[in-house]
Backbone atoms as SQL, in Angstrom:
CREATE TABLE atoms (id INTEGER PRIMARY KEY, chain TEXT, resi INTEGER, resn TEXT, atom TEXT, x REAL, y REAL, z REAL);
INSERT INTO atoms VALUES
  (1, 'A', 1, 'MET', 'N', 0.842, -1.172, 0.000),
  (2, 'A', 1, 'MET', 'CA', 0.000, 0.000, 0.000),
  (3, 'A', 1, 'MET', 'C', 0.893, 1.244, 0.000),
  (4, 'A', 2, 'THR', 'N', 0.433, 2.265, -0.675),
  (5, 'A', 2, 'THR', 'CA', 1.193, 3.512, -0.766),
  (6, 'A', 2, 'THR', 'C', 0.444, 4.621, -0.057),
  (7, 'A', 3, 'LYS', 'N', 1.187, 5.396, 0.682),
  (8, 'A', 3, 'LYS', 'CA', 0.625, 6.523, 1.416),
  (9, 'A', 3, 'LYS', 'C', 1.222, 7.799, 0.829),
  (10, 'A', 4, 'THR', 'N', 0.418, 8.862, 0.726),
  (11, 'A', 4, 'THR', 'CA', 0.902, 10.150, 0.237),
  (12, 'A', 4, 'THR', 'C', 0.900, 11.141, 1.388),
  (13, 'A', 5, 'MET', 'N', 1.956, 11.956, 1.453),
  (14, 'A', 5, 'MET', 'CA', 2.097, 12.888, 2.566),
  (15, 'A', 5, 'MET', 'C', 2.752, 14.172, 2.073),
  (16, 'A', 6, 'LYS', 'N', 2.275, 15.302, 2.566),
  (17, 'A', 6, 'LYS', 'CA', 2.892, 16.588, 2.234),
  (18, 'A', 6, 'LYS', 'C', 4.282, 16.653, 2.867),
  (19, 'A', 7, 'ALA', 'N', 5.181, 17.378, 2.224),
  (20, 'A', 7, 'ALA', 'CA', 6.554, 17.506, 2.714),
  (21, 'A', 7, 'ALA', 'C', 6.591, 18.106, 4.112),
  (22, 'A', 8, 'SER', 'N', 5.748, 19.096, 4.369),
  (23, 'A', 8, 'SER', 'CA', 5.743, 19.731, 5.691),
  (24, 'A', 8, 'SER', 'C', 5.298, 18.749, 6.770),
  (25, 'A', 9, 'GLU', 'N', 4.315, 17.926, 6.461),
  (26, 'A', 9, 'GLU', 'CA', 3.849, 16.913, 7.418),
  (27, 'A', 9, 'GLU', 'C', 4.921, 15.842, 7.616),
  (28, 'A', 10, 'CYS', 'N', 5.561, 15.452, 6.523),
  (29, 'A', 10, 'CYS', 'CA', 6.619, 14.439, 6.594),
  (30, 'A', 10, 'CYS', 'C', 7.780, 14.941, 7.453),
  (31, 'A', 11, 'LYS', 'N', 8.122, 16.217, 7.282),
  (32, 'A', 11, 'LYS', 'CA', 9.212, 16.805, 8.060),
  (33, 'A', 11, 'LYS', 'C', 8.890, 16.776, 9.548),
  (34, 'A', 12, 'ALA', 'N', 7.654, 17.114, 9.897),
  (35, 'A', 12, 'ALA', 'CA', 7.252, 17.161, 11.303),
  (36, 'A', 12, 'ALA', 'C', 7.199, 15.773, 11.939),
  (37, 'A', 13, 'LYS', 'N', 6.897, 14.757, 11.135),
  (38, 'A', 13, 'LYS', 'CA', 6.702, 13.397, 11.662),
  (39, 'A', 13, 'LYS', 'C', 7.731, 12.410, 11.106),
  (40, 'A', 14, 'PHE', 'N', 8.883, 12.901, 10.697),
  (41, 'A', 14, 'PHE', 'CA', 9.816, 12.076, 9.932),
  (42, 'A', 14, 'PHE', 'C', 10.212, 10.767, 10.617),
  (43, 'A', 15, 'LEU', 'N', 10.596, 10.814, 11.879),
  (44, 'A', 15, 'LEU', 'CA', 11.014, 9.576, 12.563),
  (45, 'A', 15, 'LEU', 'C', 9.869, 8.575, 12.643),
  (46, 'A', 16, 'GLY', 'N', 8.670, 9.072, 12.869),
  (47, 'A', 16, 'GLY', 'CA', 7.501, 8.196, 12.882),
  (48, 'A', 16, 'GLY', 'C', 7.223, 7.606, 11.512),
  (49, 'A', 17, 'VAL', 'N', 7.414, 8.415, 10.474),
  (50, 'A', 17, 'VAL', 'CA', 7.230, 7.930, 9.101),
  (51, 'A', 17, 'VAL', 'C', 8.229, 6.812, 8.810),
  (52, 'A', 18, 'LEU', 'N', 9.479, 7.008, 9.206),
  (53, 'A', 18, 'LEU', 'CA', 10.490, 5.965, 8.994),
  (54, 'A', 18, 'LEU', 'C', 10.121, 4.674, 9.715),
  (55, 'A', 19, 'ASP', 'N', 9.658, 4.791, 10.946),
  (56, 'A', 19, 'ASP', 'CA', 9.244, 3.600, 11.699),
  (57, 'A', 19, 'ASP', 'C', 8.091, 2.891, 10.999),
  (58, 'A', 20, 'GLU', 'N', 7.140, 3.668, 10.499),
  (59, 'A', 20, 'GLU', 'CA', 5.975, 3.091, 9.820),
  (60, 'A', 20, 'GLU', 'C', 6.388, 2.381, 8.530),
  (61, 'A', 21, 'VAL', 'N', 7.270, 2.998, 7.777),
  (62, 'A', 21, 'VAL', 'CA', 7.758, 2.382, 6.538),
  (63, 'A', 21, 'VAL', 'C', 8.468, 1.063, 6.855),
  (64, 'A', 22, 'ALA', 'N', 9.275, 1.069, 7.898),
  (65, 'A', 22, 'ALA', 'CA', 10.040, -0.130, 8.257),
  (66, 'A', 22, 'ALA', 'C', 9.151, -1.247, 8.788),
  (67, 'A', 23, 'THR', 'N', 8.185, -0.919, 9.627),
  (68, 'A', 23, 'THR', 'CA', 7.372, -1.969, 10.251),
  (69, 'A', 23, 'THR', 'C', 6.239, -2.460, 9.361),
  (70, 'A', 24, 'LYS', 'N', 5.613, -1.556, 8.616),
  (71, 'A', 24, 'LYS', 'CA', 4.472, -1.949, 7.774),
  (72, 'A', 24, 'LYS', 'C', 4.877, -2.242, 6.335),
  (73, 'A', 25, 'HIS', 'N', 6.145, -2.013, 6.019),
  (74, 'A', 25, 'HIS', 'CA', 6.653, -2.232, 4.658),
  (75, 'A', 25, 'HIS', 'C', 5.810, -1.496, 3.622),
  (76, 'A', 26, 'GLU', 'N', 5.480, -0.232, 3.932),
  (77, 'A', 26, 'GLU', 'CA', 4.694, 0.595, 3.024),
  (78, 'A', 26, 'GLU', 'C', 5.571, 1.675, 2.410),
  (79, 'A', 27, 'ARG', 'N', 5.207, 2.092, 1.218),
  (80, 'A', 27, 'ARG', 'CA', 5.875, 3.216, 0.566),
  (81, 'A', 27, 'ARG', 'C', 5.177, 4.498, 0.980),
  (82, 'A', 28, 'VAL', 'N', 5.930, 5.580, 1.051),
  (83, 'A', 28, 'VAL', 'CA', 5.354, 6.894, 1.322),
  (84, 'A', 28, 'VAL', 'C', 5.828, 7.829, 0.212),
  (85, 'A', 29, 'ILE', 'N', 4.867, 8.430, -0.489),
  (86, 'A', 29, 'ILE', 'CA', 5.169, 9.416, -1.516),
  (87, 'A', 29, 'ILE', 'C', 5.093, 10.785, -0.855),
  (88, 'A', 30, 'VAL', 'N', 6.165, 11.550, -0.956),
  (89, 'A', 30, 'VAL', 'CA', 6.214, 12.887, -0.364),
  (90, 'A', 30, 'VAL', 'C', 5.926, 13.896, -1.475),
  (91, 'A', 31, 'THR', 'N', 4.982, 14.807, -1.198),
  (92, 'A', 31, 'THR', 'CA', 4.599, 15.800, -2.202),
  (93, 'A', 31, 'THR', 'C', 4.968, 17.205, -1.749),
  (94, 'A', 32, 'LYS', 'N', 5.195, 18.043, -2.726),
  (95, 'A', 32, 'LYS', 'CA', 5.456, 19.455, -2.473),
  (96, 'A', 32, 'LYS', 'C', 4.637, 20.226, -3.507),
  (97, 'A', 33, 'ASN', 'N', 3.774, 21.100, -3.025),
  (98, 'A', 33, 'ASN', 'CA', 2.843, 21.825, -3.895),
  (99, 'A', 33, 'ASN', 'C', 1.993, 20.868, -4.729),
  (100, 'A', 34, 'GLY', 'N', 1.639, 19.735, -4.131),
  (101, 'A', 34, 'GLY', 'CA', 0.774, 18.756, -4.786),
  (102, 'A', 34, 'GLY', 'C', 1.469, 17.839, -5.774),
  (103, 'A', 35, 'LYS', 'N', 2.760, 18.010, -5.977),
  (104, 'A', 35, 'LYS', 'CA', 3.497, 17.175, -6.928),
  (105, 'A', 35, 'LYS', 'C', 4.439, 16.239, -6.178),
  (106, 'A', 36, 'PRO', 'N', 4.500, 14.976, -6.588),
  (107, 'A', 36, 'PRO', 'CA', 5.419, 14.033, -5.941),
  (108, 'A', 36, 'PRO', 'C', 6.873, 14.462, -6.142),
  (109, 'A', 37, 'VAL', 'N', 7.632, 14.482, -5.052),
  (110, 'A', 37, 'VAL', 'CA', 9.048, 14.867, -5.129),
  (111, 'A', 37, 'VAL', 'C', 9.983, 13.790, -4.584),
  (112, 'A', 38, 'ALA', 'N', 9.451, 12.891, -3.789),
  (113, 'A', 38, 'ALA', 'CA', 10.300, 11.843, -3.204),
  (114, 'A', 38, 'ALA', 'C', 9.440, 10.642, -2.836),
  (115, 'A', 39, 'GLU', 'N', 10.125, 9.529, -2.689),
  (116, 'A', 39, 'GLU', 'CA', 9.460, 8.298, -2.267),
  (117, 'A', 39, 'GLU', 'C', 10.316, 7.664, -1.175),
  (118, 'A', 40, 'ILE', 'N', 9.689, 7.312, -0.080),
  (119, 'A', 40, 'ILE', 'CA', 10.379, 6.619, 1.010),
  (120, 'A', 40, 'ILE', 'C', 9.918, 5.169, 0.945),
  (121, 'A', 41, 'VAL', 'N', 10.864, 4.275, 0.792),
  (122, 'A', 41, 'VAL', 'CA', 10.540, 2.855, 0.643),
  (123, 'A', 41, 'VAL', 'C', 11.289, 2.044, 1.693),
  (124, 'A', 42, 'PRO', 'N', 10.762, 0.875, 2.053),
  (125, 'A', 42, 'PRO', 'CA', 11.474, 0.028, 3.016),
  (126, 'A', 42, 'PRO', 'C', 12.803, -0.449, 2.425),
  (127, 'A', 43, 'PHE', 'N', 13.801, -0.550, 3.283),
  (128, 'A', 43, 'PHE', 'CA', 15.110, -1.045, 2.867),
  (129, 'A', 43, 'PHE', 'C', 15.028, -2.554, 2.700),
  (130, 'A', 44, 'VAL', 'N', 15.567, -3.048, 1.584),
  (131, 'A', 44, 'VAL', 'CA', 15.594, -4.485, 1.326),
  (132, 'A', 44, 'VAL', 'C', 17.051, -4.917, 1.277),
  (133, 'A', 45, 'GLU', 'N', 17.427, -5.800, 2.181),
  (134, 'A', 45, 'GLU', 'CA', 18.800, -6.319, 2.226),
  (135, 'A', 45, 'GLU', 'C', 19.011, -7.209, 1.009),
  (136, 'A', 46, 'ARG', 'N', 19.969, -6.859, 0.200),
  (137, 'A', 46, 'ARG', 'CA', 20.272, -7.643, -0.988),
  (138, 'A', 46, 'ARG', 'C', 21.335, -8.683, -0.628),
  (139, 'A', 47, 'PRO', 'N', 21.198, -9.889, -1.168),
  (140, 'A', 47, 'PRO', 'CA', 22.231, -10.889, -0.897),
  (141, 'A', 47, 'PRO', 'C', 23.563, -10.438, -1.487),
  (142, 'A', 48, 'LYS', 'N', 24.642, -10.782, -0.811),
  (143, 'A', 48, 'LYS', 'CA', 25.962, -10.400, -1.293),
  (144, 'A', 48, 'LYS', 'C', 26.266, -11.148, -2.583),
  (145, 'A', 49, 'SER', 'N', 26.928, -10.481, -3.476),
  (146, 'A', 49, 'SER', 'CA', 27.295, -11.071, -4.753),
  (147, 'A', 49, 'SER', 'C', 28.371, -12.133, -4.539),
  (148, 'A', 50, 'ILE', 'N', 28.255, -13.216, -5.287),
  (149, 'A', 50, 'ILE', 'CA', 29.288, -14.248, -5.187),
  (150, 'A', 50, 'ILE', 'C', 30.522, -13.854, -5.981),
  (151, 'A', 51, 'ILE', 'N', 30.350, -12.872, -6.874),
  (152, 'A', 51, 'ILE', 'CA', 31.489, -12.404, -7.656),
  (153, 'A', 51, 'ILE', 'C', 32.445, -11.669, -6.723),
  (154, 'A', 52, 'GLY', 'N', 33.637, -12.124, -6.656),
  (155, 'A', 52, 'GLY', 'CA', 34.648, -11.501, -5.809),
  (156, 'A', 52, 'GLY', 'C', 34.615, -11.973, -4.366),
  (157, 'A', 53, 'ALA', 'N', 33.706, -12.883, -4.034),
  (158, 'A', 53, 'ALA', 'CA', 33.587, -13.340, -2.649),
  (159, 'A', 53, 'ALA', 'C', 34.850, -14.059, -2.167),
  (160, 'A', 54, 'LEU', 'N', 35.555, -14.705, -3.070),
  (161, 'A', 54, 'LEU', 'CA', 36.762, -15.453, -2.694),
  (162, 'A', 54, 'LEU', 'C', 38.044, -14.683, -2.994),
  (163, 'A', 55, 'LYS', 'N', 37.909, -13.407, -3.342),
  (164, 'A', 55, 'LYS', 'CA', 39.078, -12.601, -3.687),
  (165, 'A', 55, 'LYS', 'C', 40.080, -12.605, -2.528),
  (166, 'A', 56, 'GLY', 'N', 41.333, -12.898, -2.861),
  (167, 'A', 56, 'GLY', 'CA', 42.389, -12.901, -1.861),
  (168, 'A', 56, 'GLY', 'C', 42.521, -14.213, -1.097),
  (169, 'A', 57, 'SER', 'N', 41.668, -15.190, -1.397),
  (170, 'A', 57, 'SER', 'CA', 41.724, -16.441, -0.644),
  (171, 'A', 57, 'SER', 'C', 42.509, -17.539, -1.375),
  (172, 'A', 58, 'VAL', 'N', 42.934, -17.275, -2.595),
  (173, 'A', 58, 'VAL', 'CA', 43.666, -18.269, -3.371),
  (174, 'A', 58, 'VAL', 'C', 45.154, -17.927, -3.330),
  (175, 'A', 59, 'THR', 'N', 45.974, -18.941, -3.097),
  (176, 'A', 59, 'THR', 'CA', 47.422, -18.751, -3.056),
  (177, 'A', 59, 'THR', 'C', 48.046, -19.412, -4.275),
  (178, 'A', 60, 'TYR', 'N', 48.875, -18.681, -4.986),
  (179, 'A', 60, 'TYR', 'CA', 49.577, -19.208, -6.153),
  (180, 'A', 60, 'TYR', 'C', 50.792, -19.989, -5.673),
  (181, 'A', 61, 'MET', 'N', 50.865, -21.245, -6.065),
  (182, 'A', 61, 'MET', 'CA', 51.935, -22.106, -5.573),
  (183, 'A', 61, 'MET', 'C', 52.928, -22.506, -6.662),
  (184, 'A', 62, 'GLY', 'N', 52.874, -21.912, -7.818),
  (185, 'A', 62, 'GLY', 'CA', 53.805, -22.255, -8.889),
  (186, 'A', 62, 'GLY', 'C', 53.061, -22.754, -10.112),
  (187, 'A', 63, 'ASP', 'N', 53.814, -23.315, -11.057),
  (188, 'A', 63, 'ASP', 'CA', 53.246, -23.799, -12.309),
  (189, 'A', 63, 'ASP', 'C', 52.458, -25.080, -12.048),
  (190, 'A', 64, 'LEU', 'N', 51.188, -25.059, -12.352),
  (191, 'A', 64, 'LEU', 'CA', 50.339, -26.214, -12.070),
  (192, 'A', 64, 'LEU', 'C', 50.504, -27.327, -13.103),
  (193, 'A', 65, 'ASP', 'N', 51.090, -27.023, -14.266),
  (194, 'A', 65, 'ASP', 'CA', 51.275, -28.041, -15.303),
  (195, 'A', 65, 'ASP', 'C', 52.516, -28.894, -15.072),
  (196, 'A', 66, 'GLU', 'N', 53.459, -28.386, -14.331),
  (197, 'A', 66, 'GLU', 'CA', 54.712, -29.096, -14.090),
  (198, 'A', 66, 'GLU', 'C', 54.598, -29.937, -12.821),
  (199, 'A', 67, 'PRO', 'N', 55.043, -31.197, -12.882),
  (200, 'A', 67, 'PRO', 'CA', 55.035, -32.012, -11.659),
  (201, 'A', 67, 'PRO', 'C', 56.059, -31.481, -10.662),
  (202, 'A', 68, 'THR', 'N', 55.804, -31.715, -9.423),
  (203, 'A', 68, 'THR', 'CA', 56.746, -31.279, -8.390),
  (204, 'A', 68, 'THR', 'C', 57.917, -32.249, -8.315),
  (205, 'A', 69, 'ASP', 'N', 58.980, -31.837, -7.675),
  (206, 'A', 69, 'ASP', 'CA', 60.152, -32.708, -7.519),
  (207, 'A', 69, 'ASP', 'C', 59.777, -33.992, -6.796),
  (208, 'A', 70, 'GLU', 'N', 58.894, -33.910, -5.847),
  (209, 'A', 70, 'GLU', 'CA', 58.486, -35.097, -5.093),
  (210, 'A', 70, 'GLU', 'C', 57.822, -36.112, -6.007),
  (211, 'A', 71, 'ASP', 'N', 57.012, -35.630, -6.971),
  (212, 'A', 71, 'ASP', 'CA', 56.359, -36.542, -7.907),
  (213, 'A', 71, 'ASP', 'C', 57.396, -37.273, -8.757),
  (214, 'A', 72, 'TRP', 'N', 58.435, -36.552, -9.206),
  (215, 'A', 72, 'TRP', 'CA', 59.481, -37.180, -10.001),
  (216, 'A', 72, 'TRP', 'C', 60.213, -38.249, -9.197),
  (217, 'A', 73, 'GLU', 'N', 60.486, -37.966, -7.955),
  (218, 'A', 73, 'GLU', 'CA', 61.179, -38.939, -7.113),
  (219, 'A', 73, 'GLU', 'C', 60.312, -40.178, -6.929),
  (220, 'A', 74, 'ALA', 'N', 59.022, -40.003, -6.776),
  (221, 'A', 74, 'ALA', 'CA', 58.120, -41.141, -6.599),
  (222, 'A', 74, 'ALA', 'C', 58.050, -41.975, -7.870),
  (223, 'A', 75, 'LEU', 'N', 58.128, -41.338, -9.027),
  (224, 'A', 75, 'LEU', 'CA', 58.066, -42.064, -10.296),
  (225, 'A', 75, 'LEU', 'C', 59.345, -42.856, -10.569),
  (226, 'A', 76, 'LYS', 'N', 60.468, -42.426, -10.014),
  (227, 'A', 76, 'LYS', 'CA', 61.744, -43.111, -10.229),
  (228, 'A', 76, 'LYS', 'C', 61.783, -44.450, -9.517),
  (229, 'A', 77, 'GLU', 'N', 61.046, -44.597, -8.457),
  (230, 'A', 77, 'GLU', 'CA', 61.113, -45.823, -7.649),
  (231, 'A', 77, 'GLU', 'C', 60.374, -46.965, -8.250);
């Protein structure tokens, strides 16, 4: 549901308006001289992006195509 409120009324009751938006999950359209100028909407927590989530957690250990010295020693036996 959307509620419309004059800017002067919104200014006087701003903290209450914020509480109402948060608890009732309603939008409030703020008007000035009868024209909409702003919209107050409930904050929606967005899930964190998986892109970059592992940044800095990978360690480069050398050339992955080349066998390690230990592998060569094991193959000699």
